[in-house]
Residue, then its C-alpha position, 0 to 999 in steps of 0.5 A: m826663922d832660919q829655914g833657907g828663905q822658906d818663910l820669904w817665899p809667900f810674901l815675894v809671890y804675893a808681891i810679884g803678883v800685886v806689881g804684876l796686876l797693877a802693871v797689867t792694869l795701868i798698860g791696859g788702861w793706857l792702850l785701850g782708853a779713849r784719847t781725848r783732846r786736852k780742854k782748857a777748863t780741865d786745869l781749873p779746880f772748880e766744876s770738874g772741867i766744865v767751863p765755869v759760868g760766873s764766879a765760884e763765889q756765887t754758889r755757896l753751899s749750905i752748911e747743912f750738907y757738912l752737918i749731915a757729913m759730921f753726924f754721919v761719922i759721929f754716929d757711925l763710930e758710935a755704931i761701930f763702938i757699940f757693935a764691938w761691945a756687943v760682940a764681947f759682951f759676955e767677956v767684958g762683964w759689968e765693966g764693959y756695961i758701965a763704959a758702954a753706958v757712959f760712951i752712950v751718955i756722953l754722946l746723948v749729951a753732945l746731941v742734946y747740947e747741939w739740939r739746944t744751941g740750934a745746931l740742928d735747925w736747918g734752913v733760912l727760916r729757922r736761923q732768921v727766927r734765932r738771930d731775931y731773938s738774939m738781936a732783940a734789946p734786953g727786956d724788949q717783948g717783941g715790939v708789943 
């Protein structure tokens, strides 16, 4: 490794290039950017600089948005692992096949659990029906 610093030159050229490009981008944005007056509402954490109307507590987001994000992350990671397994299918043999099958079964069990507990029931009507059944008295058959 003692080659008189020849191993270090590519890294230094790359680092200087990155810093130079960063400086050109920042200075160019500062010089060419539009000048605006600072508004009061820009410092507020809600509604991205638009003057808020009412209270933030009145506009609540539904939990379905978070469920969609969580399901996307879970199944996107599943797809990544299965793709990696498929690429190395012949190298991993039966051990890899069994591991992938166990992984898929665990995810399917989790999906069935979420389905059975009502995590996939969206909307006010579904939640209301589920709440009505859970609040009914033991032995109550719906008021008949």
